[in-house]
BALOBA-1460 file (C-alpha; in Angstrom, 3 decimals):
// residues 379
<rec num="1" residu="x" x="17.104" y="12.350" z="25.525"/>
<rec num="2" residu="x" x="14.142" y="14.733" z="25.177"/>
<rec num="3" residu="x" x="11.095" y="14.046" z="22.985"/>
<rec num="4" residu="x" x="12.286" y="15.999" z="19.953"/>
<rec num="5" residu="x" x="15.666" y="14.268" z="20.057"/>
<rec num="6" residu="x" x="13.916" y="10.886" z="20.197"/>
<rec num="7" residu="x" x="11.716" y="11.761" z="17.229"/>
<rec num="8" residu="x" x="14.713" y="12.958" z="15.211"/>
<rec num="9" residu="x" x="16.615" y="9.760" z="15.999"/>
<rec num="10" residu="x" x="13.640" y="7.600" z="14.985"/>
<rec num="11" residu="x" x="13.415" y="9.471" z="11.656"/>
<rec num="12" residu="x" x="17.115" y="9.647" z="10.828"/>
<rec num="13" residu="x" x="18.046" y="9.074" z="7.191"/>
<rec num="14" residu="x" x="14.773" y="10.356" z="5.732"/>
<rec num="15" residu="x" x="14.367" y="13.117" z="3.152"/>
<rec num="16" residu="x" x="14.789" y="16.438" z="5.043"/>
<rec num="17" residu="x" x="12.269" y="18.362" z="2.934"/>
<rec num="18" residu="x" x="9.650" y="15.643" z="3.496"/>
<rec num="19" residu="x" x="10.336" y="15.565" z="7.211"/>
<rec num="20" residu="x" x="9.349" y="19.233" z="7.353"/>
<rec num="21" residu="x" x="5.913" y="18.165" z="6.086"/>
<rec num="22" residu="x" x="5.812" y="15.424" z="8.694"/>
<rec num="23" residu="x" x="6.605" y="17.846" z="11.526"/>
<rec num="24" residu="x" x="3.711" y="20.071" z="10.427"/>
<rec num="25" residu="x" x="1.337" y="17.095" z="10.469"/>
<rec num="26" residu="x" x="2.553" y="15.945" z="13.870"/>
<rec num="27" residu="x" x="2.097" y="19.377" z="15.404"/>
<rec num="28" residu="x" x="-1.553" y="19.557" z="14.270"/>
<rec num="29" residu="x" x="-2.894" y="17.473" z="17.177"/>
<rec num="30" residu="x" x="-1.892" y="14.690" z="19.547"/>
<rec num="31" residu="x" x="-3.572" y="11.990" z="17.427"/>
<rec num="32" residu="x" x="-1.543" y="12.794" z="14.294"/>
<rec num="33" residu="x" x="1.507" y="12.926" z="16.565"/>
<rec num="34" residu="x" x="0.666" y="9.383" z="17.718"/>
<rec num="35" residu="x" x="0.271" y="8.272" z="14.083"/>
<rec num="36" residu="x" x="3.631" y="9.728" z="13.127"/>
<rec num="37" residu="x" x="5.686" y="8.404" z="16.031"/>
<rec num="38" residu="x" x="5.203" y="4.634" z="16.155"/>
<rec num="39" residu="x" x="8.567" y="3.873" z="17.847"/>
<rec num="40" residu="x" x="7.971" y="6.520" z="20.534"/>
<rec num="41" residu="x" x="4.349" y="5.416" z="20.936"/>
<rec num="42" residu="x" x="5.392" y="1.833" z="21.525"/>
<rec num="43" residu="x" x="7.943" y="2.902" z="24.141"/>
<rec num="44" residu="x" x="5.222" y="4.890" z="25.919"/>
<rec num="45" residu="x" x="2.868" y="1.900" z="25.767"/>
<rec num="46" residu="x" x="5.551" y="-0.382" z="27.194"/>
<rec num="47" residu="x" x="5.869" y="1.863" z="30.229"/>
<rec num="48" residu="x" x="2.101" y="2.250" z="30.660"/>
<rec num="49" residu="x" x="1.176" y="-1.447" z="30.703"/>
<rec num="50" residu="x" x="1.826" y="-3.373" z="33.955"/>
<rec num="51" residu="x" x="4.594" y="-5.979" z="33.785"/>
<rec num="52" residu="x" x="2.150" y="-8.659" z="34.940"/>
<rec num="53" residu="x" x="0.097" y="-8.211" z="31.765"/>
<rec num="54" residu="x" x="3.194" y="-8.484" z="29.559"/>
<rec num="55" residu="x" x="4.354" y="-11.670" z="31.264"/>
<rec num="56" residu="x" x="0.975" y="-13.373" z="30.871"/>
<rec num="57" residu="x" x="0.298" y="-12.459" z="27.225"/>
<rec num="58" residu="x" x="0.887" y="-14.772" z="24.246"/>
<rec num="59" residu="x" x="2.872" y="-13.788" z="21.163"/>
<rec num="60" residu="x" x="1.431" y="-13.284" z="17.692"/>
<rec num="61" residu="x" x="2.384" y="-11.911" z="14.318"/>
<rec num="62" residu="x" x="1.345" y="-8.304" z="14.624"/>
<rec num="63" residu="x" x="0.163" y="-5.583" z="12.329"/>
<rec num="64" residu="x" x="2.596" y="-3.557" z="14.459"/>
<rec num="65" residu="x" x="0.891" y="-0.179" z="14.000"/>
<rec num="66" residu="x" x="-2.734" y="-0.900" z="14.795"/>
<rec num="67" residu="x" x="-4.974" y="2.083" z="14.170"/>
<rec num="68" residu="x" x="-8.295" y="2.265" z="12.276"/>
<rec num="69" residu="x" x="-6.856" y="3.662" z="9.039"/>
<rec num="70" residu="x" x="-4.500" y="0.695" z="8.604"/>
<rec num="71" residu="x" x="-7.446" y="-1.341" z="7.362"/>
<rec num="72" residu="x" x="-8.940" y="-0.909" z="3.920"/>
<rec num="73" residu="x" x="-10.221" y="-2.366" z="0.678"/>
<rec num="74" residu="x" x="-8.163" y="-4.112" z="-2.002"/>
<rec num="75" residu="x" x="-8.331" y="-6.778" z="-4.715"/>
<rec num="76" residu="x" x="-6.992" y="-10.142" z="-3.600"/>
<rec num="77" residu="x" x="-5.191" y="-12.978" z="-5.386"/>
<rec num="78" residu="x" x="-8.583" y="-14.391" z="-6.421"/>
<rec num="79" residu="x" x="-9.499" y="-10.946" z="-7.884"/>
<rec num="80" residu="x" x="-12.310" y="-10.494" z="-5.385"/>
<rec num="81" residu="x" x="-12.688" y="-7.351" z="-3.249"/>
<rec num="82" residu="x" x="-11.757" y="-7.541" z="0.446"/>
<rec num="83" residu="x" x="-11.687" y="-5.301" z="3.490"/>
<rec num="84" residu="x" x="-8.853" y="-6.278" z="5.812"/>
<rec num="85" residu="x" x="-5.752" y="-5.071" z="7.657"/>
<rec num="86" residu="x" x="-3.606" y="-3.680" z="4.841"/>
<rec num="87" residu="x" x="-0.425" y="-2.191" z="6.355"/>
<rec num="88" residu="x" x="2.292" y="-4.499" z="7.671"/>
<rec num="89" residu="x" x="5.329" y="-2.212" z="7.538"/>
<rec num="90" residu="x" x="5.790" y="-2.670" z="11.297"/>
<rec num="91" residu="x" x="4.919" y="-6.361" z="11.472"/>
<rec num="92" residu="x" x="6.898" y="-8.445" z="13.978"/>
<rec num="93" residu="x" x="6.383" y="-11.461" z="16.239"/>
<rec num="94" residu="x" x="5.635" y="-10.119" z="19.711"/>
<rec num="95" residu="x" x="3.029" y="-9.891" z="22.474"/>
<rec num="96" residu="x" x="-0.549" y="-9.299" z="21.332"/>
<rec num="97" residu="x" x="-0.606" y="-6.410" z="23.809"/>
<rec num="98" residu="x" x="1.426" y="-4.259" z="21.415"/>
<rec num="99" residu="x" x="-1.362" y="-4.344" z="18.827"/>
<rec num="100" residu="x" x="-4.388" y="-4.089" z="21.082"/>
<rec num="101" residu="x" x="-2.711" y="-1.528" z="23.355"/>
<rec num="102" residu="x" x="-1.800" y="0.731" z="20.424"/>
<rec num="103" residu="x" x="-5.256" y="0.237" z="18.924"/>
<rec num="104" residu="x" x="-6.867" y="1.184" z="22.229"/>
<rec num="105" residu="x" x="-4.665" y="4.270" z="22.538"/>
<rec num="106" residu="x" x="-5.598" y="5.365" z="19.006"/>
<rec num="107" residu="x" x="-9.310" y="4.853" z="19.734"/>
<rec num="108" residu="x" x="-9.062" y="6.822" z="22.981"/>
<rec num="109" residu="x" x="-8.184" y="9.928" z="20.958"/>
<rec num="110" residu="x" x="-11.390" y="9.548" z="18.951"/>
<rec num="111" residu="x" x="-13.730" y="8.440" z="21.745"/>
<rec num="112" residu="x" x="-12.622" y="6.678" z="24.929"/>
<rec num="113" residu="x" x="-15.995" y="4.901" z="25.035"/>
<rec num="114" residu="x" x="-14.912" y="2.852" z="21.988"/>
<rec num="115" residu="x" x="-11.941" y="1.195" z="23.699"/>
<rec num="116" residu="x" x="-13.758" y="-1.379" z="25.822"/>
<rec num="117" residu="x" x="-16.119" y="-2.516" z="23.006"/>
<rec num="118" residu="x" x="-13.080" y="-2.913" z="20.754"/>
<rec num="119" residu="x" x="-11.230" y="-5.049" z="23.302"/>
<rec num="120" residu="x" x="-14.353" y="-7.109" z="23.990"/>
<rec num="121" residu="x" x="-14.889" y="-7.762" z="20.264"/>
<rec num="122" residu="x" x="-11.225" y="-8.723" z="19.868"/>
<rec num="123" residu="x" x="-11.473" y="-11.159" z="22.796"/>
<rec num="124" residu="x" x="-14.676" y="-12.701" z="21.412"/>
<rec num="125" residu="x" x="-13.085" y="-13.167" z="17.980"/>
<rec num="126" residu="x" x="-10.030" y="-14.910" z="19.476"/>
<rec num="127" residu="x" x="-12.271" y="-17.229" z="21.457"/>
<rec num="128" residu="x" x="-14.182" y="-18.020" z="18.262"/>
<rec num="129" residu="x" x="-10.898" y="-19.080" z="16.671"/>
<rec num="130" residu="x" x="-12.044" y="-18.261" z="13.132"/>
<rec num="131" residu="x" x="-10.434" y="-15.572" z="10.976"/>
<rec num="132" residu="x" x="-13.176" y="-13.817" z="9.006"/>
<rec num="133" residu="x" x="-13.167" y="-12.327" z="5.531"/>
<rec num="134" residu="x" x="-15.093" y="-9.163" z="4.705"/>
<rec num="135" residu="x" x="-16.338" y="-9.060" z="1.114"/>
<rec num="136" residu="x" x="-19.433" y="-7.444" z="-0.471"/>
<rec num="137" residu="x" x="-21.254" y="-10.715" z="0.270"/>
<rec num="138" residu="x" x="-20.195" y="-10.980" z="3.937"/>
<rec num="139" residu="x" x="-23.294" y="-10.394" z="6.026"/>
<rec num="140" residu="x" x="-21.290" y="-10.478" z="9.274"/>
<rec num="141" residu="x" x="-19.744" y="-7.078" z="8.481"/>
<rec num="142" residu="x" x="-21.380" y="-3.841" z="9.612"/>
<rec num="143" residu="x" x="-23.432" y="-1.821" z="7.148"/>
<rec num="144" residu="x" x="-20.748" y="0.890" z="6.989"/>
<rec num="145" residu="x" x="-18.081" y="-1.646" z="5.937"/>
<rec num="146" residu="x" x="-20.413" y="-3.313" z="3.413"/>
<rec num="147" residu="x" x="-21.276" y="0.087" z="1.978"/>
<rec num="148" residu="x" x="-17.605" y="0.825" z="1.300"/>
<rec num="149" residu="x" x="-17.063" y="-2.620" z="-0.238"/>
<rec num="150" residu="x" x="-20.032" y="-2.150" z="-2.560"/>
<rec num="151" residu="x" x="-18.884" y="1.325" z="-3.587"/>
<rec num="152" residu="x" x="-15.330" y="0.336" z="-4.488"/>
<rec num="153" residu="x" x="-16.515" y="-2.745" z="-6.396"/>
<rec num="154" residu="x" x="-17.928" y="-0.411" z="-9.051"/>
<rec num="155" residu="x" x="-14.660" y="1.418" z="-9.714"/>
<rec num="156" residu="x" x="-12.947" y="1.030" z="-13.085"/>
<rec num="157" residu="x" x="-9.248" y="1.135" z="-13.966"/>
<rec num="158" residu="x" x="-9.902" y="3.524" z="-16.860"/>
<rec num="159" residu="x" x="-11.403" y="6.091" z="-14.475"/>
<rec num="160" residu="x" x="-8.498" y="5.595" z="-12.062"/>
<rec num="161" residu="x" x="-5.949" y="6.235" z="-14.806"/>
<rec num="162" residu="x" x="-7.840" y="9.318" z="-16.001"/>
<rec num="163" residu="x" x="-7.744" y="10.672" z="-12.447"/>
<rec num="164" residu="x" x="-3.989" y="10.131" z="-12.010"/>
<rec num="165" residu="x" x="-2.523" y="10.658" z="-15.493"/>
<rec num="166" residu="x" x="-2.657" y="13.044" z="-18.413"/>
<rec num="167" residu="x" x="-1.197" y="12.487" z="-21.890"/>
<rec num="168" residu="x" x="0.764" y="9.447" z="-20.786"/>
<rec num="169" residu="x" x="2.298" y="11.169" z="-17.756"/>
<rec num="170" residu="x" x="1.601" y="10.996" z="-14.046"/>
<rec num="171" residu="x" x="-0.054" y="14.095" z="-12.634"/>
<rec num="172" residu="x" x="1.796" y="16.104" z="-10.017"/>
<rec num="173" residu="x" x="-0.754" y="16.531" z="-7.236"/>
<rec num="174" residu="x" x="0.236" y="18.755" z="-4.283"/>
<rec num="175" residu="x" x="0.612" y="16.754" z="-1.046"/>
<rec num="176" residu="x" x="0.433" y="13.477" z="-2.997"/>
<rec num="177" residu="x" x="3.111" y="13.388" z="-5.715"/>
<rec num="178" residu="x" x="6.141" y="15.482" z="-6.626"/>
<rec num="179" residu="x" x="8.645" y="15.804" z="-9.467"/>
<rec num="180" residu="x" x="11.996" y="14.113" z="-8.969"/>
<rec num="181" residu="x" x="15.390" y="15.640" z="-9.621"/>
<rec num="182" residu="x" x="17.319" y="14.240" z="-12.598"/>
<rec num="183" residu="x" x="19.606" y="12.290" z="-10.253"/>
<rec num="184" residu="x" x="16.831" y="10.769" z="-8.144"/>
<rec num="185" residu="x" x="14.788" y="9.919" z="-11.230"/>
<rec num="186" residu="x" x="17.750" y="7.954" z="-12.562"/>
<rec num="187" residu="x" x="18.071" y="6.094" z="-9.241"/>
<rec num="188" residu="x" x="14.353" y="5.297" z="-9.202"/>
<rec num="189" residu="x" x="14.416" y="4.003" z="-12.768"/>
<rec num="190" residu="x" x="17.462" y="1.854" z="-12.024"/>
<rec num="191" residu="x" x="15.653" y="0.331" z="-9.033"/>
<rec num="192" residu="x" x="12.539" y="-0.375" z="-11.067"/>
<rec num="193" residu="x" x="14.340" y="-1.868" z="-14.055"/>
<rec num="194" residu="x" x="16.316" y="-4.246" z="-11.837"/>
<rec num="195" residu="x" x="13.043" y="-5.414" z="-10.234"/>
<rec num="196" residu="x" x="11.185" y="-5.679" z="-13.551"/>
<rec num="197" residu="x" x="13.950" y="-7.885" z="-14.942"/>
<rec num="198" residu="x" x="13.093" y="-10.488" z="-12.271"/>
<rec num="199" residu="x" x="9.408" y="-10.648" z="-13.250"/>
<rec num="200" residu="x" x="7.845" y="-13.336" z="-15.505"/>
<rec num="201" residu="x" x="6.821" y="-10.756" z="-18.139"/>
<rec num="202" residu="x" x="9.352" y="-7.900" z="-17.893"/>
<rec num="203" residu="x" x="8.107" y="-6.338" z="-21.131"/>
<rec num="204" residu="x" x="4.849" y="-5.210" z="-19.526"/>
<rec num="205" residu="x" x="6.831" y="-3.044" z="-17.081"/>
<rec num="206" residu="x" x="8.089" y="-0.564" z="-19.652"/>
<rec num="207" residu="x" x="8.156" y="2.766" z="-17.760"/>
<rec num="208" residu="x" x="6.285" y="5.749" z="-19.203"/>
<rec num="209" residu="x" x="6.814" y="8.080" z="-16.241"/>
<rec num="210" residu="x" x="7.924" y="8.220" z="-12.599"/>
<rec num="211" residu="x" x="7.301" y="10.678" z="-9.734"/>
<rec num="212" residu="x" x="7.904" y="10.806" z="-6.011"/>
<rec num="213" residu="x" x="4.992" y="9.961" z="-3.739"/>
<rec num="214" residu="x" x="3.783" y="11.396" z="-0.448"/>
<rec num="215" residu="x" x="1.560" y="9.036" z="1.520"/>
<rec num="216" residu="x" x="0.896" y="8.010" z="5.076"/>
<rec num="217" residu="x" x="2.108" y="9.673" z="8.225"/>
<rec num="218" residu="x" x="4.588" y="7.439" z="9.999"/>
<rec num="219" residu="x" x="6.469" y="6.614" z="6.772"/>
<rec num="220" residu="x" x="6.579" y="10.175" z="5.452"/>
<rec num="221" residu="x" x="10.124" y="11.000" z="4.404"/>
<rec num="222" residu="x" x="10.985" y="7.420" z="3.426"/>
<rec num="223" residu="x" x="11.974" y="7.213" z="-0.290"/>
<rec num="224" residu="x" x="8.850" y="6.326" z="-2.272"/>
<rec num="225" residu="x" x="8.081" y="6.389" z="-5.982"/>
<rec num="226" residu="x" x="5.201" y="5.719" z="-8.375"/>
<rec num="227" residu="x" x="5.774" y="4.395" z="-11.891"/>
<rec num="228" residu="x" x="3.366" y="4.510" z="-14.815"/>
<rec num="229" residu="x" x="4.046" y="1.333" z="-16.793"/>
<rec num="230" residu="x" x="2.788" y="-0.304" z="-19.983"/>
<rec num="231" residu="x" x="0.765" y="-3.174" z="-18.504"/>
<rec num="232" residu="x" x="-0.761" y="-6.048" z="-20.482"/>
<rec num="233" residu="x" x="-3.856" y="-4.345" z="-21.868"/>
<rec num="234" residu="x" x="-3.694" y="-0.877" z="-20.352"/>
<rec num="235" residu="x" x="-1.236" y="1.080" z="-18.179"/>
<rec num="236" residu="x" x="-0.731" y="0.287" z="-14.508"/>
<rec num="237" residu="x" x="0.671" y="2.394" z="-11.662"/>
<rec num="238" residu="x" x="3.276" y="0.681" z="-9.475"/>
<rec num="239" residu="x" x="4.252" y="1.952" z="-6.017"/>
<rec num="240" residu="x" x="7.764" y="1.324" z="-4.657"/>
<rec num="241" residu="x" x="8.514" y="2.164" z="-1.020"/>
<rec num="242" residu="x" x="11.752" y="1.700" z="0.878"/>
<rec num="243" residu="x" x="11.192" y="-0.798" z="3.691"/>
<rec num="244" residu="x" x="12.586" y="0.451" z="6.990"/>
<rec num="245" residu="x" x="13.095" y="-1.468" z="10.222"/>
<rec num="246" residu="x" x="9.998" y="-2.020" z="12.401"/>
<rec num="247" residu="x" x="9.124" y="0.347" z="15.231"/>
<rec num="248" residu="x" x="9.342" y="-2.571" z="17.670"/>
<rec num="249" residu="x" x="12.845" y="-3.583" z="16.567"/>
<rec num="250" residu="x" x="14.344" y="-2.942" z="20.019"/>
<rec num="251" residu="x" x="11.372" y="-4.074" z="22.113"/>
<rec num="252" residu="x" x="10.006" y="-7.194" z="20.419"/>
<rec num="253" residu="x" x="12.858" y="-9.552" z="21.254"/>
<rec num="254" residu="x" x="14.403" y="-12.112" z="18.900"/>
<rec num="255" residu="x" x="12.949" y="-12.389" z="15.395"/>
<rec num="256" residu="x" x="13.213" y="-14.780" z="12.436"/>
<rec num="257" residu="x" x="16.004" y="-14.054" z="9.973"/>
<rec num="258" residu="x" x="14.933" y="-12.228" z="6.814"/>
<rec num="259" residu="x" x="17.042" y="-11.435" z="3.788"/>
<rec num="260" residu="x" x="15.821" y="-7.822" z="3.984"/>
<rec num="261" residu="x" x="13.103" y="-5.667" z="5.540"/>
<rec num="262" residu="x" x="10.890" y="-5.779" z="2.424"/>
<rec num="263" residu="x" x="10.826" y="-9.581" z="2.571"/>
<rec num="264" residu="x" x="9.621" y="-9.340" z="6.186"/>
<rec num="265" residu="x" x="6.780" y="-6.976" z="5.267"/>
<rec num="266" residu="x" x="5.620" y="-8.788" z="2.124"/>
<rec num="267" residu="x" x="5.828" y="-12.259" z="3.693"/>
<rec num="268" residu="x" x="3.915" y="-11.164" z="6.792"/>
<rec num="269" residu="x" x="1.216" y="-9.518" z="4.670"/>
<rec num="270" residu="x" x="0.749" y="-12.658" z="2.566"/>
<rec num="271" residu="x" x="0.483" y="-14.791" z="5.691"/>
<rec num="272" residu="x" x="-1.731" y="-12.540" z="7.774"/>
<rec num="273" residu="x" x="-4.334" y="-11.262" z="5.309"/>
<rec num="274" residu="x" x="-7.332" y="-13.521" z="4.710"/>
<rec num="275" residu="x" x="-6.662" y="-13.291" z="0.973"/>
<rec num="276" residu="x" x="-3.300" y="-11.747" z="0.042"/>
<rec num="277" residu="x" x="-3.391" y="-8.555" z="-1.952"/>
<rec num="278" residu="x" x="-2.898" y="-8.912" z="-5.705"/>
<rec num="279" residu="x" x="0.506" y="-7.963" z="-7.170"/>
<rec num="280" residu="x" x="2.553" y="-7.523" z="-4.010"/>
<rec num="281" residu="x" x="6.286" y="-8.140" z="-4.157"/>
<rec num="282" residu="x" x="9.649" y="-6.968" z="-2.928"/>
<rec num="283" residu="x" x="13.105" y="-6.259" z="-4.306"/>
<rec num="284" residu="x" x="16.491" y="-6.173" z="-2.617"/>
<rec num="285" residu="x" x="19.249" y="-3.970" z="-4.037"/>
<rec num="286" residu="x" x="22.963" y="-4.873" z="-3.911"/>
<rec num="287" residu="x" x="23.341" y="-2.108" z="-1.306"/>
<rec num="288" residu="x" x="21.113" y="-4.076" z="1.076"/>
<rec num="289" residu="x" x="18.232" y="-1.599" z="0.826"/>
<rec num="290" residu="x" x="14.935" y="-3.170" z="-0.161"/>
<rec num="291" residu="x" x="11.646" y="-1.922" z="-1.563"/>
<rec num="292" residu="x" x="8.072" y="-3.099" z="-1.230"/>
<rec num="293" residu="x" x="6.532" y="-3.222" z="-4.712"/>
<rec num="294" residu="x" x="2.784" y="-3.168" z="-5.330"/>
<rec num="295" residu="x" x="0.252" y="-2.001" z="-7.857"/>
<rec num="296" residu="x" x="-1.895" y="0.988" z="-6.888"/>
<rec num="297" residu="x" x="-5.451" y="-0.282" z="-7.153"/>
<rec num="298" residu="x" x="-8.613" y="1.620" z="-8.100"/>
<rec num="299" residu="x" x="-10.352" y="-0.348" z="-5.340"/>
<rec num="300" residu="x" x="-8.096" y="0.847" z="-2.521"/>
<rec num="301" residu="x" x="-9.985" y="2.876" z="0.075"/>
<rec num="302" residu="x" x="-10.546" y="3.109" z="3.821"/>
<rec num="303" residu="x" x="-12.929" y="4.397" z="6.454"/>
<rec num="304" residu="x" x="-12.132" y="7.497" z="8.498"/>
<rec num="305" residu="x" x="-13.539" y="6.650" z="11.914"/>
<rec num="306" residu="x" x="-13.719" y="10.263" z="13.119"/>
<rec num="307" residu="x" x="-16.183" y="11.153" z="10.356"/>
<rec num="308" residu="x" x="-18.711" y="8.445" z="11.190"/>
<rec num="309" residu="x" x="-21.843" y="8.828" z="13.262"/>
<rec num="310" residu="x" x="-21.507" y="7.459" z="16.797"/>
<rec num="311" residu="x" x="-23.558" y="4.331" z="16.075"/>
<rec num="312" residu="x" x="-21.495" y="3.603" z="12.974"/>
<rec num="313" residu="x" x="-18.242" y="4.151" z="14.872"/>
<rec num="314" residu="x" x="-19.106" y="1.428" z="17.358"/>
<rec num="315" residu="x" x="-20.152" y="-0.965" z="14.582"/>
<rec num="316" residu="x" x="-16.992" y="-0.353" z="12.563"/>
<rec num="317" residu="x" x="-14.773" y="-0.751" z="15.637"/>
<rec num="318" residu="x" x="-16.281" y="-4.225" z="16.068"/>
<rec num="319" residu="x" x="-15.364" y="-5.088" z="12.458"/>
<rec num="320" residu="x" x="-11.836" y="-3.786" z="12.908"/>
<rec num="321" residu="x" x="-11.320" y="-5.717" z="16.179"/>
<rec num="322" residu="x" x="-12.327" y="-8.952" z="14.443"/>
<rec num="323" residu="x" x="-9.909" y="-8.252" z="11.589"/>
<rec num="324" residu="x" x="-7.044" y="-7.678" z="14.018"/>
<rec num="325" residu="x" x="-7.907" y="-10.889" z="15.871"/>
<rec num="326" residu="x" x="-8.073" y="-12.670" z="12.511"/>
<rec num="327" residu="x" x="-4.569" y="-11.440" z="11.720"/>
<rec num="328" residu="x" x="-3.308" y="-12.918" z="14.999"/>
<rec num="329" residu="x" x="-5.187" y="-16.184" z="14.424"/>
<rec num="330" residu="x" x="-3.746" y="-16.655" z="10.913"/>
<rec num="331" residu="x" x="-0.236" y="-16.143" z="12.277"/>
<rec num="332" residu="x" x="-0.692" y="-18.512" z="15.210"/>
<rec num="333" residu="x" x="2.008" y="-21.181" z="15.359"/>
<rec num="334" residu="x" x="3.870" y="-19.573" z="12.420"/>
<rec num="335" residu="x" x="7.597" y="-18.951" z="12.855"/>
<rec num="336" residu="x" x="7.512" y="-19.270" z="16.639"/>
<rec num="337" residu="x" x="4.265" y="-17.433" z="17.440"/>
<rec num="338" residu="x" x="1.925" y="-18.796" z="20.117"/>
<rec num="339" residu="x" x="-0.523" y="-21.478" z="19.012"/>
<rec num="340" residu="x" x="-4.240" y="-20.850" z="18.600"/>
<rec num="341" residu="x" x="-4.821" y="-22.892" z="21.768"/>
<rec num="342" residu="x" x="-2.532" y="-20.501" z="23.676"/>
<rec num="343" residu="x" x="-4.285" y="-17.435" z="22.247"/>
<rec num="344" residu="x" x="-7.690" y="-18.810" z="23.215"/>
<rec num="345" residu="x" x="-6.551" y="-19.832" z="26.708"/>
<rec num="346" residu="x" x="-5.296" y="-16.285" z="27.288"/>
<rec num="347" residu="x" x="-8.464" y="-14.756" z="25.798"/>
<rec num="348" residu="x" x="-10.638" y="-16.801" z="28.143"/>
<rec num="349" residu="x" x="-8.948" y="-15.109" z="31.129"/>
<rec num="350" residu="x" x="-8.457" y="-11.671" z="29.548"/>
<rec num="351" residu="x" x="-10.624" y="-8.894" z="30.985"/>
<rec num="352" residu="x" x="-10.950" y="-5.916" z="28.595"/>
<rec num="353" residu="x" x="-11.236" y="-3.505" z="31.501"/>
<rec num="354" residu="x" x="-7.784" y="-4.549" z="32.700"/>
<rec num="355" residu="x" x="-6.263" y="-2.485" z="29.875"/>
<rec num="356" residu="x" x="-8.374" y="0.656" z="30.231"/>
<rec num="357" residu="x" x="-6.133" y="2.308" z="32.840"/>
<rec num="358" residu="x" x="-2.993" y="1.627" z="30.827"/>
<rec num="359" residu="x" x="-4.604" y="2.928" z="27.618"/>
<rec num="360" residu="x" x="-5.610" y="6.111" z="29.434"/>
<rec num="361" residu="x" x="-2.063" y="6.521" z="30.765"/>
<rec num="362" residu="x" x="-0.644" y="5.899" z="27.282"/>
<rec num="363" residu="x" x="-2.889" y="8.602" z="25.860"/>
<rec num="364" residu="x" x="-1.926" y="11.076" z="28.588"/>
<rec num="365" residu="x" x="1.790" y="10.462" z="28.070"/>
<rec num="366" residu="x" x="1.347" y="10.830" z="24.301"/>
<rec num="367" residu="x" x="-0.350" y="14.197" z="24.807"/>
<rec num="368" residu="x" x="2.490" y="15.309" z="27.071"/>
<rec num="369" residu="x" x="5.046" y="14.184" z="24.485"/>
<rec num="370" residu="x" x="3.151" y="16.058" z="21.754"/>
<rec num="371" residu="x" x="3.116" y="19.239" z="23.809"/>
<rec num="372" residu="x" x="6.854" y="18.928" z="24.397"/>
<rec num="373" residu="x" x="7.403" y="18.393" z="20.675"/>
<rec num="374" residu="x" x="5.307" y="21.469" z="19.809"/>
<rec num="375" residu="x" x="7.177" y="23.551" z="22.365"/>
<rec num="376" residu="x" x="10.584" y="22.493" z="21.044"/>
<rec num="377" residu="x" x="10.069" y="21.428" z="17.393"/>
<rec num="378" residu="x" x="12.980" y="20.294" z="15.202"/>
<rec num="379" residu="x" x="15.057" y="23.199" z="13.926"/>
């Protein structure tokens, strides 16, 4: 099976018109190709890493698609602002090498000199055994992370609504939202109403408007909607995204039983974040399909590593490595993952440089796959 055939297979069942957008993004450069092809990227990584490293590594509950933009700000259950890993669509129980290997590959596209400091910071955090929280008051975070936390803390819901709505309707913003057909709008509303009926206060979820949503790279083409709803005191915007199977489904080995994919994602996120995100839930339809439900927050934001100065890149990479280690620490011993003792024993022997050759090979193979994809794109 050639690269394009693999990519098409990995994206089967998605909206054809949205996949056209995804192909354009993936052709832009090898890094966006990496972002958009998690299953292929993990297969490449599996081949690049020596078997000896796999056999010696402990298991953890993974982010599953570790790259710098899968960390960001949000409001937690305690209504405080946090910066943490915030995307668990691909979360599974598997070797820690999947996360740190993919993270290293992603960093190598930005600056190969960042890979070893990242791995060293991850190792140090595991040895410390303490999962950190980054808030506006956390002095352990870098200045660039604290700056973002302070900025988002000032944002107001009223301004957020003004930016995304007009006259009680959601704005159609090119490359972000799109109008739904009459048939799909009816399906989306049926989904939402069945979920709202299960909530403690269903009356606050009266729908004013609904649109389709375009977001992310890897998940582009997956059915996704945004709903403008009544709320308690002022309108809220709720995001609903179909939960697909994880990229590591065929490589991670046996997994716990979940009632649906959305339960897997939401449960992992609640377990692995320092403070779970506010208003996160899931809903399973009679068809077996399931959706991740969450409120779109005014505080949500992230850091684009490529745009930072070199000194800030290195500092932020240290923050991100500690967050990823914290995710693995919080999942230690949960549902069959390795214990914290096992993680720390492995970390004590782990040499960051032992992964550099494999990360370089993973990058090279990703570039070759991207070139093949560009040469023979989907029809």
